[in-house]
Residue, then its C-alpha position, 0 to 999 in steps of 0.5 A: m805850387i800851393d799848399i793846401e791843408a786842413t785839421v780833422s779832430w776826432s776823440r774817444q768818448p769816455h764811455e765808448a770802448f772803441s774795440d767793440q766799434r760802437y764809438s762816435r764818428a762825428h768830428t770837426w773840420r778845421f780850415d786855415g780861415g778859422a771855419e769848422v765844419a761838424a763832420s760824420s761819417s755818412p748815415h748811409i756807411v755807418p749806422l746811427p747812433y754812431s754816425a752823426a747825421a746832422h754833421v757832413d760826411p765827406e761823401e756830400a763834401y766830395v759832392a760839394s766840392l766838385s760842384s763849388c769849383h765848377m760854379l767858381v770857375y763858371l762865374a769867372i768865365a761869365a763875368k769874363r765873357g761880359y755876362v752879369v750872372d745874378s743868381y746861381q743855384d746847383r742840385a748836385a748828385g753822387v752815387m756811390e757804387k762798387n768798383p770791379q775790385g768791390q771797393l765803393f767809390i762815387s762813380r757818377v756826379t751829376l749838376h744840375p745848375r740853374v744860373a739867372y742872369r740880368g741884360a743878356a743872357p746866354d742862349e743854350a749852346a752858349e750856357q752849354a759851353l760856358h759848361h763845359a768850359a767851367h769843366q774843362q778848367c775845374f781842378i777839382a774836376n781835373s783831379v779825380r776819375t768820378v764821371i762829371d756830367t751838367v743837366i743845365e735846369r732852366 
């Protein structure tokens, strides 16, 4: 078993009443390796100035974590199969909508990976199989009910 921790910190500013719901949602994520990320609610959910548009919001982090996990598994599988990957870029996109109970959730994430190889590259079917295997082995994807699609960019 692996234990995973993050520290999330928020403090009310002295001039904010809080109970009027007019308070900053800006906060900080801290990770065990020392990284700190400026975070906030999404301006799509909580209007400015109570959200910090330049900060990462949980929805963006969710989409990025799915993309990152997929990429890391893909790179491991490609290396094991003898491919040399020079670069990997993904423009991941999530869709938030209401579920049948009327609650917002991220229903779909579409990955758009573009992979550049040095030397022999997999053909389209082999690359699709690599992405399928990466999806099957990604523990973040295995942990969620969001539909995750992959559209390979060439």
